[in-house]
PLY file of the C-alpha trace (Angstrom):
ply
format ascii 1.0
element vertex 383
property float x
property float y
property float z
element edge 382
property int vertex1
property int vertex2
end_header
-24.44 -3.11 -22.91
-21.88 -3.00 -25.68
-18.26 -2.91 -24.19
-15.64 -0.64 -25.03
-12.14 -2.08 -25.36
-10.78 0.70 -25.13
-11.82 2.08 -22.12
-10.72 0.07 -18.73
-11.90 1.49 -14.86
-9.65 0.89 -11.26
-11.64 1.29 -7.72
-10.42 1.36 -4.22
-8.89 3.80 -2.39
-9.23 5.10 1.40
-5.55 4.16 2.24
-3.17 4.39 0.23
-2.23 0.56 0.92
-4.89 0.30 -1.40
-4.17 2.95 -3.76
-0.23 2.52 -5.20
-0.91 -0.56 -5.89
-3.76 -0.73 -8.14
-1.18 2.62 -9.98
1.29 -0.11 -10.28
-0.84 -2.51 -12.34
-2.23 0.50 -14.66
1.40 1.89 -15.26
1.82 -1.78 -16.25
-1.46 -2.30 -18.02
-0.68 0.73 -20.20
2.96 -0.38 -21.61
1.99 -3.42 -22.36
-0.75 -0.94 -24.37
1.95 0.63 -25.72
4.08 -2.19 -26.98
0.61 -2.98 -29.18
0.46 -0.19 -30.53
-3.21 -0.21 -28.99
-4.86 2.82 -26.86
-6.20 3.04 -23.86
-8.21 4.74 -21.13
-7.45 4.62 -18.01
-10.32 5.94 -15.27
-10.64 5.46 -11.30
-13.31 5.48 -9.35
-12.38 6.58 -6.04
-13.80 8.58 -2.45
-15.11 12.36 -3.14
-13.43 13.12 0.30
-9.79 12.21 1.72
-6.58 11.26 0.00
-7.73 8.88 -2.66
-8.48 11.54 -5.69
-4.95 13.43 -5.03
-3.03 10.17 -4.68
-4.53 9.06 -8.09
-4.59 12.17 -9.67
-0.42 12.87 -9.03
0.28 9.70 -10.50
2.52 9.20 -13.13
3.94 5.45 -14.98
7.78 5.78 -16.16
7.36 7.63 -19.13
6.27 10.60 -16.77
3.24 10.89 -17.77
0.02 11.08 -15.43
-1.55 7.08 -14.42
-5.06 7.47 -14.72
-6.54 9.77 -18.04
-9.11 10.55 -15.48
-10.92 10.19 -11.37
-14.77 9.95 -10.89
-15.37 10.82 -7.15
-18.15 9.11 -5.74
-20.15 9.17 -1.89
-18.38 6.73 0.32
-19.12 4.71 3.94
-17.62 1.81 5.71
-18.89 -0.61 7.72
-17.21 -0.27 11.15
-15.64 -3.39 12.94
-17.30 -2.57 16.34
-20.53 0.22 16.98
-21.16 3.10 15.93
-23.46 5.82 14.68
-21.74 6.00 11.52
-23.07 2.46 10.48
-26.23 3.63 9.91
-25.34 7.08 8.84
-23.27 5.76 6.24
-24.89 3.33 4.93
-26.88 5.86 2.92
-24.03 7.10 1.74
-23.20 3.63 0.22
-26.02 3.35 -1.70
-25.51 6.48 -2.96
-22.27 6.03 -4.33
-23.91 2.53 -5.64
-25.70 4.54 -8.31
-23.00 6.78 -8.96
-21.03 4.39 -9.40
-23.54 2.70 -12.12
-23.98 6.48 -13.60
-20.30 6.30 -14.25
-20.06 2.87 -15.95
-22.65 2.94 -17.56
-21.42 5.99 -19.36
-17.37 4.68 -19.67
-18.74 0.61 -20.40
-15.40 -0.26 -19.16
-13.81 -3.75 -20.52
-13.70 -5.19 -17.21
-13.79 -2.50 -13.25
-10.47 -4.07 -11.74
-10.77 -3.62 -7.44
-7.64 -3.05 -5.57
-10.57 -3.26 -2.49
-10.69 -0.75 -0.09
-14.33 -0.11 1.13
-14.66 2.99 -1.60
-14.49 -0.24 -3.76
-17.39 -2.35 -2.74
-20.28 -0.31 -4.60
-18.63 0.13 -8.24
-18.16 -3.79 -7.60
-21.07 -4.32 -7.26
-22.77 -1.66 -9.62
-20.28 -3.53 -12.69
-21.73 -6.46 -12.06
-25.41 -5.30 -12.68
-23.58 -3.45 -15.99
-22.44 -7.02 -17.17
-19.03 -5.52 -16.54
-16.58 -8.27 -15.83
-14.32 -7.13 -12.29
-10.63 -8.34 -11.15
-9.85 -7.88 -7.24
-6.83 -8.06 -5.85
-6.49 -9.08 -2.17
-2.98 -7.98 -0.32
-3.37 -9.62 3.27
-3.07 -13.75 4.13
-6.86 -12.99 4.67
-9.51 -11.30 3.10
-11.11 -8.05 4.76
-14.35 -7.16 4.41
-14.46 -5.40 0.91
-13.09 -8.47 -1.07
-14.87 -10.61 0.88
-18.19 -8.83 -0.70
-16.54 -8.27 -3.48
-14.99 -11.89 -4.24
-18.91 -12.31 -5.11
-18.84 -10.33 -7.53
-15.92 -11.34 -9.31
-14.87 -13.36 -12.53
-11.09 -13.70 -10.78
-9.72 -12.55 -7.35
-6.13 -11.90 -7.35
-4.04 -13.15 -4.06
-0.55 -11.95 -2.79
0.05 -15.00 -0.90
-0.20 -18.96 -1.93
-2.08 -19.80 1.99
-4.44 -16.88 1.41
-5.97 -19.41 -1.58
-5.64 -22.07 -0.12
-7.86 -20.73 3.15
-10.90 -21.51 0.55
-13.47 -23.94 -0.34
-11.88 -25.81 -2.79
-14.85 -24.11 -5.40
-13.67 -21.03 -5.01
-9.67 -21.58 -5.09
-10.93 -22.29 -8.69
-10.74 -17.73 -9.34
-7.97 -17.71 -7.35
-4.60 -16.67 -9.25
-1.61 -15.88 -6.88
0.62 -13.60 -7.86
1.78 -11.38 -5.04
1.09 -7.99 -4.35
1.63 -5.33 -6.65
4.64 -3.04 -6.49
4.96 -0.06 -8.14
7.37 0.13 -11.42
8.87 3.12 -10.25
10.02 1.50 -6.53
12.13 -0.91 -9.20
14.26 1.92 -10.37
14.27 3.83 -7.16
18.10 5.73 -6.56
19.42 5.01 -2.69
22.44 7.87 -3.93
19.30 10.18 -5.11
16.99 9.51 -1.84
20.30 10.88 0.08
20.59 14.32 -2.71
16.66 14.60 -0.96
17.18 14.34 2.16
20.70 16.35 2.66
22.27 13.66 4.06
26.09 12.95 4.03
27.42 11.40 7.74
28.13 8.16 7.48
25.86 6.60 10.12
23.54 4.00 8.96
19.70 5.31 8.23
16.80 4.44 9.99
13.48 5.30 7.39
10.16 5.72 9.70
6.80 4.80 8.29
3.41 4.86 9.26
1.31 4.81 6.88
-0.33 7.25 5.13
-1.84 8.94 7.41
1.18 8.33 10.53
0.95 6.16 14.13
0.59 7.91 17.18
2.13 4.66 18.72
5.74 4.87 16.60
5.77 8.14 16.15
5.50 8.61 20.29
7.65 5.68 20.44
10.53 7.74 18.00
10.27 11.19 20.32
10.56 8.65 23.52
13.77 7.28 22.33
15.71 9.72 19.95
19.08 10.52 21.91
19.42 6.46 21.67
17.74 6.71 18.40
20.48 9.95 16.75
23.02 8.35 18.81
23.30 5.09 16.14
20.72 6.53 12.99
19.97 9.43 11.06
16.64 9.26 11.61
14.29 9.79 9.07
10.72 9.98 10.06
7.24 10.18 8.17
5.25 11.75 11.00
2.30 11.12 9.31
-1.02 13.88 8.18
-3.00 12.88 10.92
-0.94 11.87 13.42
1.67 14.71 12.67
2.95 17.76 15.39
4.52 20.55 12.98
5.88 22.21 17.00
6.55 18.93 17.78
8.69 17.96 15.26
10.20 21.65 14.93
11.54 21.62 17.79
13.44 18.21 18.07
15.03 18.72 14.71
16.44 22.11 15.36
17.37 20.43 18.50
19.38 16.97 16.95
20.70 19.22 14.18
20.74 16.68 11.06
20.20 13.93 12.52
16.32 13.26 13.09
14.56 14.61 9.93
10.40 14.19 10.52
8.05 15.36 7.22
4.38 15.03 6.63
4.57 12.94 4.37
7.03 12.13 1.01
5.47 11.15 -1.38
7.28 11.76 -5.26
10.48 10.94 -3.43
9.59 7.33 -1.08
11.30 5.26 -4.00
14.49 6.82 -3.41
14.03 7.30 -0.51
13.17 3.98 0.40
15.97 2.95 -1.53
18.11 5.50 0.66
17.41 3.30 4.09
19.07 0.91 6.05
16.87 -0.27 8.36
12.77 0.40 7.79
10.06 0.92 11.17
7.38 0.56 10.00
3.42 -0.69 9.97
3.38 -3.67 8.25
0.85 -3.21 5.49
1.10 -5.21 2.65
1.97 -2.61 0.81
4.51 -1.02 2.49
6.42 -3.94 3.52
6.78 -5.28 0.11
7.79 -1.92 -0.81
10.75 -2.50 1.09
11.22 -5.92 0.26
11.15 -5.33 -3.57
14.39 -3.01 -2.10
15.44 -5.90 0.06
15.75 -3.52 3.34
15.75 -4.90 6.75
13.14 -4.61 8.83
11.45 -3.58 12.27
7.37 -4.28 12.53
5.00 -3.06 14.68
2.19 -4.14 13.75
-1.23 -2.39 13.64
-3.17 -5.21 16.38
-6.24 -4.69 19.61
-10.18 -3.33 18.36
-11.12 -2.24 15.40
-8.84 -4.08 13.15
-8.77 -7.26 12.22
-5.39 -8.59 12.47
-4.67 -8.65 8.70
-0.87 -7.24 9.53
-0.26 -9.33 12.44
-0.40 -11.94 10.09
1.17 -10.08 7.68
4.20 -9.12 10.02
4.68 -12.69 11.52
4.85 -14.82 8.09
8.02 -11.89 7.17
9.25 -12.88 10.83
8.78 -16.35 9.80
11.09 -16.08 7.09
13.91 -14.09 9.16
13.37 -11.57 6.64
12.15 -8.46 9.62
12.06 -8.23 13.33
8.17 -7.73 15.07
7.57 -5.62 18.13
3.71 -7.31 18.93
1.48 -5.08 21.47
2.47 -4.51 24.48
6.49 -5.98 23.53
6.52 -2.52 21.18
8.00 -0.41 24.53
11.30 0.79 24.79
13.97 -0.64 25.22
12.21 -3.62 22.65
12.91 -1.10 19.98
16.24 -0.60 22.17
16.58 -4.59 21.37
16.06 -4.63 17.50
17.70 -1.88 16.67
20.83 -2.33 18.31
20.99 -5.93 16.49
20.97 -3.61 12.93
23.38 -1.71 13.62
25.55 -4.30 12.81
26.12 -4.16 9.17
25.83 -8.42 8.64
23.22 -9.14 10.68
21.29 -6.15 8.73
22.92 -8.30 4.79
21.68 -11.51 6.53
17.94 -9.84 6.69
18.48 -7.86 3.10
19.53 -11.16 1.54
16.13 -13.07 3.35
13.94 -10.28 2.55
15.52 -10.55 -1.38
14.24 -14.00 -1.65
10.69 -13.06 -0.28
9.97 -10.79 -3.22
11.29 -13.03 -6.08
11.90 -12.39 -9.63
8.57 -11.45 -10.51
7.02 -8.25 -11.25
3.10 -9.22 -9.43
1.59 -6.48 -11.27
3.45 -7.18 -14.46
1.49 -11.26 -13.60
-1.74 -8.88 -13.08
-1.90 -6.51 -15.47
-1.01 -9.56 -18.55
-4.22 -11.25 -17.48
-5.86 -8.32 -17.75
-4.87 -7.15 -20.86
-6.46 -10.14 -21.96
-10.03 -8.92 -21.79
-9.57 -6.49 -24.05
0 1
1 2
2 3
3 4
4 5
5 6
6 7
7 8
8 9
9 10
10 11
11 12
12 13
13 14
14 15
15 16
16 17
17 18
18 19
19 20
20 21
21 22
22 23
23 24
24 25
25 26
26 27
27 28
28 29
29 30
30 31
31 32
32 33
33 34
34 35
35 36
36 37
37 38
38 39
39 40
40 41
41 42
42 43
43 44
44 45
45 46
46 47
47 48
48 49
49 50
50 51
51 52
52 53
53 54
54 55
55 56
56 57
57 58
58 59
59 60
60 61
61 62
62 63
63 64
64 65
65 66
66 67
67 68
68 69
69 70
70 71
71 72
72 73
73 74
74 75
75 76
76 77
77 78
78 79
79 80
80 81
81 82
82 83
83 84
84 85
85 86
86 87
87 88
88 89
89 90
90 91
91 92
92 93
93 94
94 95
95 96
96 97
97 98
98 99
99 100
100 101
101 102
102 103
103 104
104 105
105 106
106 107
107 108
108 109
109 110
110 111
111 112
112 113
113 114
114 115
115 116
116 117
117 118
118 119
119 120
120 121
121 122
122 123
123 124
124 125
125 126
126 127
127 128
128 129
129 130
130 131
131 132
132 133
133 134
134 135
135 136
136 137
137 138
138 139
139 140
140 141
141 142
142 143
143 144
144 145
145 146
146 147
147 148
148 149
149 150
150 151
151 152
152 153
153 154
154 155
155 156
156 157
157 158
158 159
159 160
160 161
161 162
162 163
163 164
164 165
165 166
166 167
167 168
168 169
169 170
170 171
171 172
172 173
173 174
174 175
175 176
176 177
177 178
178 179
179 180
180 181
181 182
182 183
183 184
184 185
185 186
186 187
187 188
188 189
189 190
190 191
191 192
192 193
193 194
194 195
195 196
196 197
197 198
198 199
199 200
200 201
201 202
202 203
203 204
204 205
205 206
206 207
207 208
208 209
209 210
210 211
211 212
212 213
213 214
214 215
215 216
216 217
217 218
218 219
219 220
220 221
221 222
222 223
223 224
224 225
225 226
226 227
227 228
228 229
229 230
230 231
231 232
232 233
233 234
234 235
235 236
236 237
237 238
238 239
239 240
240 241
241 242
242 243
243 244
244 245
245 246
246 247
247 248
248 249
249 250
250 251
251 252
252 253
253 254
254 255
255 256
256 257
257 258
258 259
259 260
260 261
261 262
262 263
263 264
264 265
265 266
266 267
267 268
268 269
269 270
270 271
271 272
272 273
273 274
274 275
275 276
276 277
277 278
278 279
279 280
280 281
281 282
282 283
283 284
284 285
285 286
286 287
287 288
288 289
289 290
290 291
291 292
292 293
293 294
294 295
295 296
296 297
297 298
298 299
299 300
300 301
301 302
302 303
303 304
304 305
305 306
306 307
307 308
308 309
309 310
310 311
311 312
312 313
313 314
314 315
315 316
316 317
317 318
318 319
319 320
320 321
321 322
322 323
323 324
324 325
325 326
326 327
327 328
328 329
329 330
330 331
331 332
332 333
333 334
334 335
335 336
336 337
337 338
338 339
339 340
340 341
341 342
342 343
343 344
344 345
345 346
346 347
347 348
348 349
349 350
350 351
351 352
352 353
353 354
354 355
355 356
356 357
357 358
358 359
359 360
360 361
361 362
362 363
363 364
364 365
365 366
366 367
367 368
368 369
369 370
370 371
371 372
372 373
373 374
374 375
375 376
376 377
377 378
378 379
379 380
380 381
381 382
C-alpha cells in the first residue's frame, strides 16, 4: 500500500493523560510543516465513547486553528489487572476496534501512526503494523503500561520520558528507544498567571492552592479537601477541580457559598487550565505524568497523592517518588494521605521561600528542551 506523505494519524485515549501529550506533538508537527510550507492532514483515532472525541475536537493549536483535522471513533475495550467479566466482553470490542482501525487506516494511508498509549491505541497500532504503516509510540511513565508493552512490539521507535525507563529494557530493545521527556502542550509554555486570576476572579493576597485529581477527578482527594476546608481556606484560596465523574454538585454549591470566595470548585476547567496552573502557588494533585509535567514546566511546587493499591500498576507512585527524590514535591502515599499529613505538607508551602526552593528544583527537572518539539522533528523527518 502506497502511503500518503501529506497525511498522518495519531491515536491514544481513555484519559486526558493519553490525549493532551499527543495533541502537543500534533501542534508542534503542524508548526514544523507550516515553516516548510508543507500541507499536512492530522487525523486522530480514539474511543467512540467517553471524552476522547470531545477533547480532540475542542483542541486548538497556538495559531487558533483545530489541532486535528478529523476524529475517528472506534470501539474500545480494556484488559483489567483484576478479574472482571468485562474482560471477556471487552475482548470483542478490541477485535471490533482492530477491524474499524484497519478500514480507517487503509482509507487514510498515513505516512505514520503516532500512539500516545492507553487501551484504545492497541487495535490501531496492530492494524498499522499489518498494513505496513510505520508506528511510533510514547511512554510517559517510568515503567511501560500494558498497552505500550503490546504496542512496542509493532513500533519502529518508542519515545520515553526517563533515561531509567530505557535502561530497564533489554539491550536489543534499547536500540529502538529515544529519551525525549514528556510532551507538554505549547499553550502551557505561554500560560498567563494574570489571565488565570481574572478567570478565577481572585483578588485576595492569600496563596492559591490548585487541587487536581485528573480529568475524571479523584474521590480520595475530593473528600480529603472537603474534610479540611476550614483549615485550607484560612491559609489559601482553594481552586478545586472536582472532576466529571467524582464531583458532588450539591456539596460544591454549599461549600462555595459558605467560604465566600476562598473556595472555588469547578467540575472541569478546559481552555483556561494553562492560565489557572500559572496562577497557582501550590498544586495538590494525583501523580499522573501529564498533570505533573505541565505543572513542572510552569515551575510549580507540588504536594502529590499518587493513585496506588489494587487496580493500578504503580506508575503514579514511581512518578511521585522521582519528583520527591529531587526535592521537587512532597508525597503523601497510601495511608499517609491523611488530614494531619496534608496540613503539615501544605503548612510548609505557606512560606514563600519554601515555595521558591521547590520551584527552583522543579525548574531544573523541566529543563529547557521541549519534548514535543523533539518528537515532532523525528516524526516530520518521516514525511
